[in-house]
N, C-alpha and C positions, 0 to 999 in steps of 0.2 A: 888608169885615167890617162888620156892623150896628153903628151908633153906640148906645151905651146912653145913655139919656136918664136923668139924674139928679134932676132936681126931682121930687119927690114928686106934686104934683099933676099934672104931666104923663104920670108914669107911671100915675096912676090913670084920668086919662080923656085919651088920645092921639088918639083919633079913628082908631087903625088897631089890627089885631091883631098888628101886628109884634113888639111886646114880650112879649106872651103865647105866641106862638110860639117866640121867642127863648128864653124860660124853659123852655117845655115840651120844647125840643132842646136844652137846656143841657148835657147829657151829652154831644153831640158834641164841645164845646169840651174838655170835661173829659177826656174819654177821648184826644182827641189828643194833651193835655200828658202825661196819666198814661204813655202808651204810650211817647213820647219818652223819657221818665224811664227806663222799663223798657228800653228798646233804648239808653239812654246817647248818645243824639243829642249832648246839650250838652257831654259829656265827649269825645266825637271831634271836637268842634271847638274844644277848649280851647287847642291849640297854635295855632290859626289858621285862616283860611278853607280850605274844601275845595270841589272842584268837585261837581257832581251824582253822577258816577259815583263818585268817591272817597268822599263821604258814604254813598252807598248802601253801598259794599263795606264801609266800617267799622262800619255798625250793621246790616247784614245783611237789609235790607228789601228785598223782592222787586220786580223792576221795575215790574209792574203797578199798586201802588199809591205807588210812591216819590217821584214827582215830586209828584202830588197832597198826599201828606203833608207833605213839606217846603215846601211851598209855602202849604200851611194852617199851616203855624207861622209863615211869614213874614206872613201875612194876620192871625193872631192876635198880633202883636207879640212872638213869643217867638224868633224867628230874623230874622238881616237877609239879604238878598243883593243881590249887586253884580249890575245888571241882570237879564240872564237868566243869569248863570253861578254864582259861587263863593258859598257859604251860611257864615254866620258867626254865632256869639252875638251877642246884644244885650248891654250892659252888666250889665242885670239878671240875665240867663241865665248870663253869665260869672262873675257875685258869686255866685248863689243856686243854681244848678242842675249847676253842675260839681262832682262829687263830692270832689275832693281841695281845694276853695275853702274857707277858714276859714267862709264865711257859708253853706254849703250848708244849704239846707231842704227838700232833696228827700227826707230820710227820711220826712216826714209823707206826701209824695205816693207814695214805695214802700209804704207801709203801706195808703194808699188805694188803689192800685192791685192788691195782694196780697190785701186783705182787705175793706176798706170798701165798694168800687164793688159786689162781690156782695151784701153785705149789705143795702145801699141798694137794690139791684133787688127787694127784698123789702119795702120799707117799708109798702106796702099791708098786707100781712100783718101786720107789726108794729102798724100803726094798728088793724086789727080785733081783735087778740088782746091787745096790751100785753105780747106776748112777744119777747126778742131774736132776732134772726135771724142773728146771727154763730154760726156751728158750734161754736165753743168755749164761747159762754155758753150754748148749749142743753143741752150736754152736762156742764159744769161751770162755769167762770168765764173770762171773757174774758182774765184775767192768765194762766190757767192755758197758754194758748196764747202769749201774748205773751212769756212766759219758759219757754217749752217746750225751748229748746234756743239754742246760743249764737248763731246766725244769727238765730233770732228776737228774742231779747234785744237785739240789736246793732241789728236793725233798728228796734224799738220804742223804744230808746233815742235813736236819730238822729232819729226821728219827734217824739220829745218836745223835743229841742234845737231842731228846726226850727220847731216852733209856738211854741216859747217864746222865740226869740231876740230879737224885738222888745220884749215886755215886760221881759226880763232886763237891757236896757241901760237902760232908763226906772228899775227899781227900784233898780240901782246908782246912779243918777244922783239920785233923787228923794226916797227914803227916808232918813231921819235917821240914818245909820249911825254918824256921829260919837258917838252917845249910848251905843253899845253896844260889847261886845267879842267876843261869840260869837255863831254863829248857827247853826242846824241846818236841812236842806234834808230835809223828810219825802216821801218818793219822790222821790228826788234823781235818779234814772236815772243819767247818765253824767257828771253834775256840773257841766252849764253854767251854772246859776244861781249855785252857789258860787264856781265860776272868777271868772264875771263880776264878782260883788260884791267878791271879795277882792282882784282884779288894781287894783281902783280904790280901797280902802280898807285901807292896809295895817296898821292896828291889829287888824284882824279875824282870827279863825281860825274853821274852820267842821267840822261834822260831816254828812257826807252818811248818810242813814238810809234803807235799801232791802231789798228781799228779796236774798238770797245770789248769785243769779246774776247781778246788775248790778255786783257786787264789781269783776270784771276791767275791766270797761268804764269803771268810775268811775276806778279806778287808771291805766289808759291814759291817759285824757282828762287828769286832774289830773297826771300826769307830763308830759304834753307841755304843758301850762300852766305847768309850773315852780312848782309850788305844793303839792307832796308834804310840804313842813315846815310848812304851815298848814292843811291839809285831811286828813281821815280820814274811812274810811268805817265805819260801823257796820250790820252785817247784822241785821235784824229784820223782824217782822211787827207793823204797828201795830193789828191786831185783837187780838194776843196779848200783845205786849211793851210795857214802857212805852216813852213817847217819849223822845228824847235830851232832856237839860236844857241850855239856852242862853238867851241874852238875848232872843233873836228865833227863832221859828219861822216857816217857812215852808211853805205848801201851795199848790205851782205845779200848776193843773189835776189837781187830785186829788179835791175833794171832789164834783166833779159826776160821777164813777164811781160813785158809791153813792147809796143811798136815805136819806130823812130821818133814821131813827134812827142810821143810820152817821155821816151828816155830823155830828149833834148830839153824838155820843160821841167822833168825833175833835177836837172843839173843846174838850169838856171834858176830854180827856186833854192837850191843849195848855196849857189853863190850868193844870191840875196840875203840868205841867213847868216853866212858865214863873216866873221870880222877880217879885217885887212889881215894877211898873211894867215888866216885860218886855212885848214885843210879838208878836202874831201876824199874818203877812201871808198873806191869801188872795188869789192873782189867779187869774181864770178869764175866759173871752170872757163877761162878765156880762151879762145880759138888762136892759135899760134898765126903769126902774121902769114905764114906762106900758106897756112890753111892745109897741111900735111901730117902733122904729128899728135894733136890733142884729139883723138879719136873721141874722148869722154865729152870733150868740149864739143864738138861737131854732134854726138848724140845727145847733148843736152837741148842742143839748138832743135833738133827734131823731136825731142820731148816738149818744147815750146809749142812747135806746130800742132801736135797731137792733143795739148791740153790748154792752149789758150788762143786767142782770137787773132793777136797781132804780135806775139814775144819771139825772141830770135835770140841766140848768143851771137857774139861779136868777138873780133879781135881787139888786143891792147893799143895797138894803132889808130883804130876806129873809135876806140873810146878817148882816146888823146886828142882827137880831132873834135870831138863833140865838147871836149872841156874846154878848148881852146876857143871854139864857137861861144861859149858859154861866159868867156872873159877869164878864165884861170891862166895866170901868167906862166905857169910852168908846169910840168907834169913828169911822171916817170912810172914806169911799169916794173914790179918786183915780183918773181915767183914765190909762193907761198909753200903749199905741200900738196903732193899728188898733182892732179890736173887744174888746182886753183893758182892764181895770180891775183895781185891788186894793181890797181891805178891809183896813184895819188895826185891831186891835184893841190895847187898853192894857188889862193887867192892873191 
């Protein structure tokens, strides 16, 4: 496997086309992983190592491509192999890519394999036209597809949990929750943020606010977490309904789905729903203010281009400006985990 150079200056002037080619063919790596998730390779190895024929039989991979496929996963650091024989999960894939594991993040990769990959294949068209390439967004709205049936809503909710697992742990740890008693998560999906926060802070109670199809997934998740006495679900549409009242309102990977007028509208509704000294927490893969470093945040904004009608990602400084316009008296930005940061506004 080609070693990736991390020094910014070296990346810009390496004296070799290697990095350019690696970036241009990056979809090879991505699709190998996405196919492994679709074929549940990591789940097949959850109980322990398997030899080539056993793994091929469990996953249904044709003999022509099987050995190259499994060994590609080894070369990418996604599987281990004992000599020339038995394949096994790595510690990371066992923790994050086995569907029954508590830390499973593959929901986002399932969404990528089933939808995002085909939309991104038409990125050039999106750049030329400014139009989304997701079929649901072309005809109505991305979320009509995401919530279309129980399977789609479950896949979407697991994707949101996977995308947010790292930031949630940091928010539970770093935000000053001891000052507050109630929290509402706007666009709560299956409730990962609320369960993560309430497990750590016993004085809190919470409300998950989302569209009606998410109720069952939320209640199943909260029941499994043992928090039904402190968490409840409220069905609603934040375009037409008032937001729940709480000491803290959270928007996690929500604002980037929408155009600027909608972003401003939601922050204004949050201001109206909060008590004096209440707080709003907005967390996203915020683009750095200089727009030079957080490539994931910039790529996520391009994802909004191909998947939504008006969504885009933004910098912490931009979000702080919108909070000030909505009436919040102070705000700050704090890094969370990986590409994600949170903006905190105080009423």
